[in-house]
All heavy atoms as an XYZ file, in Angstrom:
807
protein
N     -18.337     16.599    -11.204
C     -18.313     18.040    -11.108
C     -18.510     18.605    -12.519
O     -17.853     18.196    -13.477
C     -16.982     18.496    -10.516
C     -16.968     19.935    -10.237
S     -15.622     20.271     -9.056
C     -14.655     21.354    -10.039
N     -19.395     19.561    -12.662
C     -19.671     20.124    -13.972
C     -18.947     21.472    -14.111
O     -18.600     22.138    -13.144
C     -21.160     20.296    -14.194
O     -21.651     21.254    -13.270
N     -18.726     21.849    -15.354
C     -18.086     23.123    -15.657
C     -19.090     24.238    -15.447
O     -20.221     24.207    -15.918
C     -17.619     23.106    -17.119
C     -17.072     24.449    -17.570
C     -15.814     24.897    -17.187
C     -17.826     25.240    -18.430
C     -15.340     26.107    -17.617
C     -17.354     26.479    -18.841
C     -16.110     26.883    -18.462
O     -15.620     28.077    -18.861
N     -18.669     25.260    -14.753
C     -19.542     26.439    -14.509
C     -18.972     27.588    -15.315
O     -17.784     27.973    -15.144
C     -19.554     26.783    -13.031
C     -20.507     27.918    -12.717
C     -20.586     28.187    -11.270
C     -21.515     29.353    -11.013
N     -21.585     29.689     -9.594
N     -19.774     28.158    -16.167
C     -19.371     29.287    -17.000
C     -19.273     30.542    -16.149
O     -20.163     30.875    -15.374
C     -20.387     29.463    -18.146
C     -20.047     30.585    -19.052
N     -19.012     30.494    -19.941
C     -20.589     31.768    -19.227
C     -18.943     31.600    -20.635
N     -19.909     32.405    -20.221
N     -18.159     31.253    -16.284
C     -17.953     32.477    -15.524
C     -18.430     33.657    -16.352
O     -17.693     34.186    -17.199
C     -16.492     32.620    -15.144
C     -16.201     33.781    -14.239
O     -17.137     34.643    -14.023
O     -15.102     33.828    -13.671
N     -19.678     34.055    -16.127
C     -20.255     35.157    -16.905
C     -19.541     36.474    -16.725
O     -19.420     37.247    -17.652
N     -19.083     36.788    -15.523
C     -18.369     38.018    -15.261
C     -17.061     38.081    -16.069
O     -16.762     39.108    -16.672
C     -18.084     38.214    -13.783
C     -17.365     39.540    -13.505
C     -17.040     39.723    -12.033
C     -16.315     40.991    -11.694
N     -15.516     41.634    -12.721
N     -16.320     36.992    -16.072
C     -15.063     36.967    -16.826
C     -15.320     37.166    -18.321
O     -14.610     37.915    -18.972
C     -14.333     35.658    -16.565
C     -12.943     35.618    -17.181
C     -12.181     34.383    -16.707
C     -10.906     34.286    -17.437
N      -9.739     34.723    -16.699
N     -16.335     36.500    -18.813
C     -16.707     36.663    -20.217
C     -17.105     38.122    -20.514
O     -16.685     38.675    -21.491
C     -17.859     35.713    -20.609
O     -17.404     34.399    -20.399
C     -18.291     35.898    -22.067
N     -17.885     38.681    -19.618
C     -18.319     40.088    -19.785
C     -17.155     41.041    -19.725
O     -17.068     41.962    -20.543
C     -19.358     40.430    -18.737
C     -20.086     41.720    -19.055
O     -20.361     42.007    -20.192
N     -20.426     42.489    -18.014
N     -16.202     40.775    -18.843
C     -14.989     41.597    -18.767
C     -14.214     41.548    -20.053
O     -13.686     42.579    -20.543
C     -14.105     41.159    -17.612
C     -14.696     41.504    -16.231
O     -15.683     42.277    -16.172
O     -14.178     40.945    -15.242
N     -14.052     40.345    -20.627
C     -13.357     40.178    -21.876
C     -14.028     40.950    -23.012
O     -13.411     41.660    -23.807
C     -13.186     38.690    -22.254
C     -12.811     38.487    -23.696
C     -13.547     37.954    -24.693
C     -11.552     38.827    -24.293
N     -12.870     37.955    -25.869
C     -11.622     38.503    -25.676
C     -10.363     39.435    -23.836
C     -10.593     38.717    -26.537
C      -9.345     39.645    -24.723
C      -9.456     39.281    -26.056
N     -15.374     40.829    -23.055
C     -16.103     41.539    -24.127
C     -15.970     43.036    -24.007
O     -15.822     43.740    -25.011
C     -17.562     41.129    -24.107
C     -17.824     39.668    -24.493
C     -19.312     39.324    -24.315
C     -17.383     39.359    -25.911
N     -15.946     43.570    -22.797
C     -15.736     44.988    -22.554
C     -14.328     45.404    -23.015
O     -14.133     46.426    -23.695
C     -15.916     45.359    -21.097
C     -17.368     45.409    -20.668
C     -17.416     45.771    -19.195
C     -18.829     45.725    -18.682
N     -18.917     46.027    -17.210
N     -13.333     44.578    -22.625
C     -11.935     44.872    -23.002
C     -11.832     44.857    -24.550
O     -11.200     45.740    -25.135
C     -11.000     43.856    -22.380
C      -9.567     44.153    -22.622
C      -8.744     44.875    -21.853
C      -8.781     43.710    -23.739
N      -7.483     44.916    -22.406
C      -7.487     44.219    -23.572
C      -9.045     42.920    -24.878
C      -6.443     43.990    -24.494
C      -8.013     42.681    -25.782
C      -6.741     43.216    -25.564
N     -12.402     43.819    -25.130
C     -12.322     43.699    -26.587
C     -13.007     44.844    -27.299
O     -12.477     45.382    -28.281
C     -12.930     42.341    -27.022
C     -12.787     41.975    -28.490
C     -11.347     41.893    -28.908
C     -13.498     40.631    -28.739
N     -14.120     45.274    -26.823
C     -14.846     46.408    -27.412
C     -14.003     47.648    -27.356
O     -13.951     48.442    -28.300
C     -16.179     46.642    -26.698
C     -17.000     47.746    -27.314
C     -18.339     47.868    -26.590
C     -19.134     48.991    -27.273
N     -20.464     49.145    -26.659
N     -13.280     47.848    -26.270
C     -12.432     49.028    -26.090
C     -11.188     48.994    -26.978
O     -10.662     50.031    -27.355
C     -12.048     49.154    -24.626
N     -10.700     47.811    -27.303
C      -9.394     47.691    -27.999
C      -9.411     47.047    -29.369
O      -8.405     47.091    -30.096
C      -8.433     46.890    -27.108
C      -8.190     47.511    -25.776
N      -7.503     48.726    -25.632
C      -8.591     47.170    -24.520
C      -7.467     49.032    -24.348
N      -8.095     48.126    -23.649
N     -10.511     46.456    -29.772
C     -10.572     45.700    -31.028
C     -10.129     46.510    -32.243
O      -9.287     46.069    -33.021
C     -11.958     45.127    -31.249
C     -12.064     44.266    -32.480
C     -13.469     43.713    -32.686
N     -13.492     42.786    -33.762
C     -13.220     41.476    -33.659
N     -12.888     40.978    -32.503
N     -13.262     40.706    -34.718
N     -10.666     47.681    -32.423
C     -10.344     48.497    -33.592
C      -8.819     48.777    -33.628
O      -8.196     48.661    -34.684
C     -11.134     49.804    -33.601
C     -10.895     50.694    -34.823
C     -11.229     49.984    -36.123
C     -11.755     51.930    -34.717
N      -8.254     49.135    -32.518
C      -6.824     49.397    -32.446
C      -6.034     48.182    -32.827
O      -5.052     48.236    -33.588
C      -6.446     49.893    -31.039
C      -4.965     50.073    -30.832
C      -4.422     51.210    -31.651
C      -2.962     51.447    -31.332
N      -2.346     52.375    -32.272
N      -6.401     47.001    -32.314
C      -5.705     45.765    -32.622
C      -5.847     45.392    -34.096
O      -4.850     44.911    -34.702
C      -6.168     44.653    -31.707
C      -5.787     44.847    -30.233
C      -6.550     43.868    -29.336
C      -4.301     44.710    -30.057
N      -6.998     45.580    -34.665
C      -7.174     45.325    -36.091
C      -6.263     46.254    -36.921
O      -5.626     45.833    -37.865
C      -8.654     45.494    -36.479
C      -9.522     44.462    -35.794
C      -8.821     45.404    -38.005
C      -9.345     43.040    -36.142
N      -6.207     47.519    -36.506
C      -5.334     48.492    -37.221
C      -3.859     48.081    -37.080
O      -3.079     48.340    -37.969
C      -5.530     49.896    -36.647
C      -6.844     50.524    -36.999
C      -7.088     51.825    -36.271
O      -6.267     52.241    -35.428
O      -8.123     52.461    -36.552
N      -3.537     47.432    -35.994
C      -2.127     46.919    -35.793
C      -1.869     45.671    -36.586
O      -0.728     45.179    -36.583
C      -1.915     46.613    -34.298
S      -1.875     48.031    -33.230
N      -2.893     45.112    -37.261
C      -2.688     43.931    -38.064
C      -2.901     42.611    -37.357
O      -2.599     41.534    -37.894
N      -3.448     42.656    -36.143
C      -3.690     41.407    -35.383
C      -4.771     40.624    -36.127
O      -5.793     41.175    -36.484
C      -4.139     41.725    -33.920
C      -4.604     40.473    -33.205
C      -2.995     42.413    -33.199
N      -4.538     39.348    -36.359
C      -5.535     38.537    -37.080
C      -6.808     38.324    -36.208
O      -6.724     38.266    -34.987
C      -4.839     37.202    -37.285
C      -3.795     37.133    -36.247
C      -3.397     38.552    -35.978
N      -7.963     38.241    -36.884
C      -9.217     38.031    -36.216
C      -9.207     36.829    -35.271
O      -9.781     36.850    -34.189
C     -10.333     37.883    -37.193
C     -10.723     39.217    -37.898
O     -10.507     40.271    -37.301
O     -11.206     39.145    -39.028
N      -8.557     35.752    -35.722
C      -8.517     34.523    -34.896
C      -7.938     34.776    -33.517
O      -8.335     34.103    -32.540
C      -7.752     33.425    -35.621
N      -7.022     35.703    -33.391
C      -6.409     35.967    -32.102
C      -7.376     36.684    -31.129
O      -7.109     36.738    -29.936
C      -5.148     36.838    -32.264
N      -8.451     37.212    -31.666
C      -9.380     37.968    -30.848
C     -10.696     37.221    -30.583
O     -11.626     37.804    -30.019
C      -9.663     39.322    -31.503
C      -8.460     40.190    -31.763
C      -8.805     41.449    -32.512
C      -7.737     40.525    -30.463
N     -10.753     35.972    -31.001
C     -11.994     35.215    -30.833
C     -12.398     35.057    -29.360
O     -13.581     35.196    -29.010
C     -11.860     33.817    -31.472
C     -11.921     33.866    -32.973
C     -11.791     32.471    -33.574
O     -12.024     31.476    -32.849
O     -11.498     32.387    -34.762
N     -11.415     34.769    -28.535
C     -11.675     34.614    -27.074
C     -10.470     35.154    -26.327
O      -9.413     35.344    -26.909
C     -11.875     33.137    -26.681
O     -10.661     32.460    -26.905
C     -13.010     32.460    -27.466
N     -10.679     35.372    -25.039
C      -9.545     35.791    -24.213
C      -8.422     34.755    -24.263
O      -7.237     35.092    -24.287
C      -9.992     36.032    -22.769
C      -8.909     36.610    -21.913
C      -9.387     36.929    -20.495
O     -10.477     36.513    -20.118
O      -8.602     37.612    -19.788
N      -8.799     33.501    -24.263
C      -7.811     32.413    -24.348
C      -6.970     32.524    -25.627
O      -5.759     32.411    -25.605
C      -8.498     31.051    -24.262
C      -7.579     29.903    -24.475
N      -6.711     29.435    -23.525
C      -7.366     29.107    -25.593
C      -5.977     28.440    -24.026
N      -6.389     28.229    -25.281
N      -7.648     32.752    -26.738
C      -6.917     32.932    -28.020
C      -5.961     34.117    -27.944
O      -4.843     34.052    -28.451
C      -7.914     33.134    -29.171
C      -8.578     31.926    -29.645
N      -9.803     31.551    -29.168
C      -8.224     30.979    -30.525
C     -10.180     30.415    -29.750
N      -9.225     30.044    -30.569
N      -6.416     35.212    -27.366
C      -5.549     36.388    -27.269
C      -4.329     36.166    -26.413
O      -3.183     36.458    -26.814
C      -6.363     37.575    -26.694
C      -5.528     38.783    -26.391
C      -5.372     39.333    -25.173
C      -4.818     39.598    -27.292
N      -4.532     40.455    -25.253
C      -4.179     40.626    -26.568
C      -4.587     39.538    -28.675
C      -3.373     41.577    -27.129
C      -3.778     40.502    -29.268
C      -3.179     41.506    -28.532
N      -4.502     35.546    -25.239
C      -3.361     35.255    -24.380
C      -2.421     34.254    -25.052
O      -1.198     34.445    -25.002
C      -3.832     34.735    -23.001
C      -4.664     35.804    -22.296
C      -2.632     34.287    -22.160
C      -3.966     37.078    -22.013
N      -2.966     33.251    -25.714
C      -2.133     32.309    -26.448
C      -1.323     33.013    -27.507
O      -0.117     32.769    -27.729
C      -2.923     31.160    -27.010
C      -2.051     30.065    -27.605
C      -2.857     28.956    -28.151
N      -3.540     29.458    -29.350
C      -4.571     28.878    -29.925
N      -5.110     27.812    -29.413
N      -5.118     29.386    -30.996
N      -1.978     33.947    -28.264
C      -1.305     34.714    -29.296
C      -0.099     35.477    -28.703
O       0.982     35.480    -29.270
C      -2.328     35.674    -29.890
C      -1.802     36.624    -30.914
C      -1.578     36.200    -32.227
C      -1.542     37.952    -30.612
C      -1.132     37.087    -33.183
C      -1.088     38.841    -31.549
C      -0.866     38.399    -32.850
N      -0.290     36.133    -27.554
C       0.765     36.843    -26.908
C       1.880     35.920    -26.459
O       3.045     36.231    -26.659
C       0.218     37.644    -25.710
C      -0.749     38.786    -26.039
C      -1.351     39.313    -24.728
C      -0.024     39.906    -26.774
N       1.481     34.828    -25.845
C       2.493     33.869    -25.294
C       3.293     33.186    -26.381
O       4.420     32.771    -26.139
C       1.802     32.855    -24.393
C       1.311     33.462    -23.097
C       0.543     32.514    -22.213
O       0.164     31.424    -22.674
O       0.282     32.883    -21.054
N       2.719     33.047    -27.570
C       3.397     32.368    -28.660
C       4.040     33.402    -29.618
O       4.287     33.147    -30.786
C       2.448     31.441    -29.414
C       2.005     30.290    -28.548
C       1.074     29.313    -29.224
O       0.722     29.534    -30.420
O       0.666     28.356    -28.557
N       4.317     34.587    -29.084
C       4.984     35.677    -29.818
C       4.296     36.057    -31.105
O       4.930     36.404    -32.076
C       6.463     35.252    -30.111
C       7.235     34.956    -28.869
O       6.881     35.496    -27.789
O       8.242     34.202    -28.961
N       2.978     35.958    -31.104
C       2.176     36.369    -32.249
C       2.166     35.358    -33.391
O       1.639     35.651    -34.435
N       2.742     34.210    -33.183
C       2.762     33.189    -34.222
C       1.524     32.322    -34.159
O       1.182     31.811    -33.076
C       3.985     32.307    -34.096
S       5.542     33.212    -34.259
N       0.832     32.161    -35.263
C      -0.321     31.303    -35.336
C       0.009     30.259    -36.413
O      -0.182     30.499    -37.605
C      -1.584     32.067    -35.674
C      -2.816     31.198    -35.701
O      -2.700     29.964    -35.503
O      -3.914     31.713    -35.956
N       0.474     29.104    -35.986
C       0.933     28.102    -36.919
C      -0.217     27.490    -37.714
O      -0.006     27.006    -38.788
C       1.725     27.024    -36.175
C       2.973     27.623    -35.547
C       3.020     27.937    -34.181
C       4.104     27.841    -36.301
C       4.134     28.497    -33.599
C       5.232     28.399    -35.739
C       5.267     28.709    -34.407
O       6.382     29.281    -33.828
N      -1.417     27.479    -37.134
C      -2.555     26.927    -37.879
C      -2.908     27.779    -39.063
O      -3.100     27.247    -40.178
C      -3.772     26.765    -36.913
C      -3.419     25.743    -35.826
C      -5.020     26.357    -37.658
C      -4.406     25.649    -34.725
N      -3.004     29.079    -38.872
C      -3.364     29.966    -39.999
C      -2.173     30.377    -40.813
O      -2.301     30.878    -41.922
C      -4.096     31.214    -39.475
O      -3.158     32.079    -38.792
N      -0.956     30.208    -40.256
C       0.250     30.621    -40.963
C       0.533     32.114    -40.784
O       1.289     32.688    -41.574
N      -0.025     32.699    -39.736
C       0.222     34.156    -39.519
C       1.416     34.335    -38.604
O       1.570     33.662    -37.606
C      -1.032     34.777    -38.866
C      -1.015     36.249    -38.910
C      -1.567     37.045    -39.852
C      -0.397     37.136    -37.977
N      -1.340     38.347    -39.551
C      -0.612     38.453    -38.412
C       0.338     36.951    -36.771
C      -0.130     39.577    -37.696
C       0.815     38.048    -36.100
C       0.547     39.338    -36.553
N       2.284     35.242    -38.953
C       3.494     35.543    -38.195
C       3.684     37.076    -38.126
O       3.289     37.794    -39.031
C       4.702     34.889    -38.825
C       4.629     33.391    -38.866
C       4.118     32.755    -39.958
C       5.036     32.665    -37.765
C       4.012     31.378    -39.975
C       4.949     31.259    -37.768
C       4.411     30.646    -38.895
N       4.349     37.562    -37.065
C       4.593     38.992    -36.950
C       5.332     39.615    -38.123
O       5.135     40.784    -38.423
C       5.412     39.103    -35.660
C       5.132     37.880    -34.890
C       4.856     36.825    -35.913
N       6.126     38.834    -38.817
C       6.840     39.361    -39.965
C       5.912     39.778    -41.095
O       6.344     40.504    -41.990
C       7.838     38.329    -40.496
O       7.177     37.147    -40.893
N       4.647     39.459    -41.020
C       3.664     39.840    -42.019
C       3.180     41.292    -41.793
O       2.537     41.880    -42.653
C       2.452     38.884    -42.010
C       2.885     37.468    -42.270
S       1.567     36.297    -41.938
C       0.767     36.298    -43.527
N       3.541     41.861    -40.647
C       3.154     43.220    -40.335
C       4.034     44.219    -41.055
O       5.209     43.958    -41.314
C       3.253     43.497    -38.828
C       2.375     42.661    -37.923
C       2.758     42.916    -36.474
C       0.922     43.019    -38.159
N       3.484     45.371    -41.330
C       4.290     46.465    -41.825
C       5.070     47.034    -40.646
O       4.700     46.814    -39.488
C       3.405     47.588    -42.434
O       2.694     48.242    -41.400
N       6.190     47.756    -40.903
C       6.902     48.323    -39.775
C       6.037     49.213    -38.888
O       6.134     49.180    -37.647
C       8.005     49.145    -40.450
C       8.282     48.378    -41.742
C       6.879     47.939    -42.168
N       5.121     49.968    -39.445
C       4.278     50.849    -38.637
C       3.251     50.041    -37.819
O       2.982     50.389    -36.674
C       3.563     51.908    -39.510
O       2.713     51.287    -40.433
N       2.748     48.960    -38.387
C       1.843     48.075    -37.616
C       2.605     47.430    -36.457
O       2.086     47.322    -35.329
C       1.237     46.997    -38.488
C       0.179     47.493    -39.469
C      -0.281     46.388    -40.383
O       0.533     45.642    -40.953
N      -1.576     46.290    -40.584
N       3.810     46.960    -36.747
C       4.632     46.321    -35.709
C       4.904     47.292    -34.580
O       4.816     46.934    -33.366
C       5.907     45.796    -36.284
N       5.212     48.544    -34.888
C       5.492     49.564    -33.870
C       4.245     49.833    -33.060
O       4.307     49.960    -31.838
C       6.001     50.840    -34.518
C       6.324     51.921    -33.504
C       7.321     51.464    -32.419
O       8.346     50.895    -32.704
N       6.977     51.722    -31.172
N       3.093     49.928    -33.747
C       1.812     50.207    -33.011
C       1.461     49.053    -32.123
O       1.033     49.267    -30.969
C       0.701     50.465    -34.028
N       1.644     47.809    -32.569
C       1.358     46.678    -31.726
C       2.328     46.585    -30.554
O       1.946     46.302    -29.394
C       1.353     45.368    -32.555
C       0.982     44.085    -31.787
C      -0.345     44.240    -31.103
C       0.979     42.916    -32.745
N       3.574     46.883    -30.804
C       4.583     46.932    -29.732
C       4.149     47.943    -28.665
O       4.167     47.638    -27.490
C       5.926     47.316    -30.351
C       7.092     47.346    -29.382
N       7.291     48.386    -28.506
C       8.049     46.445    -29.170
C       8.378     48.151    -27.785
N       8.859     46.973    -28.162
N       3.764     49.116    -29.072
C       3.308     50.157    -28.141
C       2.096     49.685    -27.350
O       1.985     49.894    -26.133
C       2.993     51.452    -28.859
O       4.166     51.988    -29.458
N       1.138     49.061    -28.038
C      -0.067     48.583    -27.378
C       0.274     47.547    -26.288
O      -0.207     47.641    -25.167
C      -1.017     47.944    -28.391
C      -2.276     47.443    -27.775
C      -3.370     48.252    -27.600
C      -2.361     46.111    -27.337
C      -4.541     47.753    -27.005
C      -3.507     45.623    -26.745
C      -4.608     46.457    -26.566
N       1.123     46.599    -26.641
C       1.497     45.551    -25.677
C       2.245     46.162    -24.485
O       1.938     45.855    -23.312
C       2.322     44.438    -26.350
C       1.410     43.696    -27.349
C       2.908     43.479    -25.306
C       2.160     42.747    -28.250
N       3.166     47.074    -24.750
C       3.912     47.735    -23.642
C       2.942     48.517    -22.736
O       3.097     48.467    -21.526
C       4.997     48.600    -24.180
C       6.234     47.874    -24.544
C       7.355     48.822    -24.837
N       7.667     49.576    -23.590
C       8.917     49.732    -23.139
N       9.920     49.261    -23.782
N       9.102     50.443    -22.047
N       2.027     49.242    -23.357
C       1.113     50.078    -22.552
C       0.168     49.213    -21.710
O      -0.186     49.634    -20.613
C       0.300     50.972    -23.494
C       1.096     52.083    -24.109
C       0.347     52.800    -25.213
O      -0.878     52.593    -25.391
O       1.008     53.546    -25.948
N      -0.236     48.075    -22.241
C      -1.219     47.265    -21.572
C      -0.636     46.174    -20.670
O      -1.320     45.705    -19.758
C      -2.174     46.624    -22.597
C      -3.136     47.643    -23.120
O      -4.182     47.904    -22.543
N      -2.756     48.267    -24.236
N       0.592     45.747    -20.951
C       1.173     44.624    -20.189
C       2.544     44.946    -19.609
O       3.091     44.148    -18.872
C       1.256     43.392    -21.098
C      -0.072     42.941    -21.607
C      -0.476     43.280    -22.893
C      -0.965     42.255    -20.794
C      -1.728     42.918    -23.365
C      -2.194     41.869    -21.242
C      -2.584     42.215    -22.556
O      -3.824     41.842    -23.010
N       3.117     46.037    -19.966
C       4.446     46.406    -19.486
C       5.572     45.885    -20.364
O       5.364     45.118    -21.281
N       6.785     46.317    -20.066
C       7.925     45.994    -20.878
C       8.509     44.610    -20.581
O       9.248     44.021    -21.376
C       9.027     47.029    -20.715
N       8.159     44.057    -19.424
C       8.782     42.744    -19.034
C       7.927     41.575    -19.508
O       8.489     40.508    -19.784
C       8.920     42.733    -17.545
C       9.868     43.790    -17.005
S      11.467     43.818    -17.808
C      12.197     42.343    -17.174
N       6.625     41.741    -19.575
C       5.775     40.615    -19.995
C       5.805     40.547    -21.544
O       5.800     41.560    -22.200
C       4.355     40.808    -19.500
C       3.553     39.568    -19.572
C       2.279     39.652    -18.708
O       2.007     40.684    -18.121
N       1.574     38.575    -18.641
N       5.875     39.345    -22.056
C       5.876     39.127    -23.508
C       7.110     39.743    -24.171
O       7.081     40.254    -25.263
C       4.582     39.558    -24.175
C       3.371     39.062    -23.462
C       2.452     39.919    -22.889
C       3.166     37.691    -23.314
C       1.371     39.419    -22.206
C       2.053     37.186    -22.623
C       1.148     38.073    -22.101
O       0.076     37.586    -21.425
N       8.259     39.700    -23.464
C       9.501     40.337    -23.977
C       9.951     39.787    -25.301
O      10.399     40.512    -26.180
C      10.615     40.187    -22.960
C      10.452     41.086    -21.755
C      11.570     40.874    -20.787
N      11.434     39.490    -20.270
C      12.103     38.997    -19.308
N      13.072     39.675    -18.746
N      11.904     37.772    -18.883
N       9.826     38.491    -25.478
C      10.229     37.895    -26.776
C       9.414     38.437    -27.933
O       9.949     38.759    -28.989
C      10.120     36.380    -26.671
O      10.481     35.761    -27.897
N       8.124     38.538    -27.701
C       7.239     39.087    -28.735
C       7.597     40.558    -28.984
O       7.657     40.993    -30.138
C       5.797     38.943    -28.286
C       4.767     39.222    -29.335
C       5.037     39.316    -30.676
C       3.427     39.381    -28.975
C       4.079     39.535    -31.667
C       2.430     39.615    -29.922
C       2.777     39.730    -31.282
N       7.856     41.304    -27.955
C       8.252     42.700    -28.102
C       9.528     42.824    -28.934
O       9.622     43.719    -29.806
C       8.402     43.376    -26.759
C       7.106     43.606    -25.965
C       7.397     44.110    -24.568
C       6.172     44.556    -26.693
N      10.492     41.940    -28.667
C      11.736     41.968    -29.448
C      11.477     41.667    -30.920
O      12.027     42.303    -31.812
C      12.740     40.989    -28.871
C      13.491     41.511    -27.693
C      14.672     40.640    -27.296
N      14.281     39.263    -26.988
C      13.936     38.790    -25.830
N      13.907     39.593    -24.775
N      13.637     37.517    -25.664
N      10.612     40.673    -31.195
C      10.275     40.355    -32.575
C       9.617     41.557    -33.252
O       9.936     41.867    -34.415
C       9.323     39.149    -32.639
C       9.995     37.850    -32.327
O      11.245     37.789    -32.312
O       9.285     36.830    -32.121
N       8.714     42.250    -32.541
C       8.053     43.426    -33.130
C       9.061     44.538    -33.360
O       8.944     45.275    -34.363
C       6.927     43.859    -32.190
C       5.741     42.910    -32.152
C       4.778     43.329    -31.031
C       5.001     42.842    -33.482
N      10.040     44.693    -32.483
C      11.100     45.690    -32.693
C      11.875     45.399    -33.970
O      12.186     46.281    -34.758
C      12.039     45.732    -31.495
C      11.447     46.341    -30.256
C      12.295     46.150    -29.044
O      13.433     45.645    -29.113
O      11.822     46.488    -27.914
N      12.161     44.085    -34.156
C      12.883     43.701    -35.363
C      12.077     44.001    -36.630
O      12.595     44.487    -37.627
C      13.237     42.197    -35.322
C      14.348     41.907    -34.372
O      15.026     42.828    -33.880
O      14.540     40.683    -34.055
N      10.783     43.684    -36.602
C       9.941     43.968    -37.757
C       9.882     45.446    -38.018
O       9.984     45.920    -39.146
C       8.521     43.377    -37.560
C       7.584     43.815    -38.682
C       8.557     41.832    -37.505
N       9.685     46.258    -36.953
C       9.545     47.699    -37.150
C      10.826     48.317    -37.644
O      10.797     49.380    -38.311
C       9.055     48.379    -35.866
O       9.989     48.265    -34.843
N      11.987     47.685    -37.352
C      13.256     48.242    -37.830
C      13.720     47.621    -39.146
O      14.774     47.964    -39.653
C      14.327     48.039    -36.758
O      14.654     46.700    -36.647
N      12.933     46.685    -39.661
C      13.269     46.023    -40.911
C      14.284     44.887    -40.786
O      14.766     44.370    -41.750
N      14.562     44.417    -39.567
C      15.532     43.361    -39.350
C      14.894     41.969    -39.472
O      15.601     40.983    -39.700
C      16.142     43.458    -37.927
C      16.998     44.652    -37.723
C      17.520     44.688    -36.328
C      18.246     45.969    -36.027
N      18.638     46.039    -34.611
N      13.617     41.850    -39.279
C      12.928     40.536    -39.231
C      12.605     40.117    -40.667
O      11.917     40.810    -41.390
C      11.677     40.638    -38.395
C      11.252     39.332    -37.813
N      10.593     38.391    -38.549
C      11.385     38.845    -36.599
C      10.320     37.365    -37.773
N      10.807     37.604    -36.577
N      13.100     38.934    -41.070
C      12.863     38.495    -42.440
C      11.963     37.292    -42.588
O      11.590     36.945    -43.671
C      14.223     38.134    -43.105
O      14.851     37.106    -42.330
C      15.114     39.379    -43.193
N      11.636     36.605    -41.487
C      10.717     35.445    -41.609
C       9.483     35.639    -40.818
O       9.390     36.458    -39.974
C      11.410     34.151    -41.070
O      11.873     34.382    -39.738
C      12.490     33.698    -41.984
């Protein structure tokens, strides 16, 4: 059985990315997290930590953390990615040190 590329799914991701990329860059999201939909979902599921590049949410300014928090809540709700949302709350309030 061979792998079949899902062009519609890829096209949907590109449309979503076009609509949100600038906002995410302004929020401080690293480019690597936006390479593919898989990278983006992994970024969210790993609480924004990218161990390969060494990028962590604590690198965000408080205003970037608040903007990213708002983006995630608006797009995914308050229950999904709760751990990441808590980390972003800590960064935006100055509590997160690592």
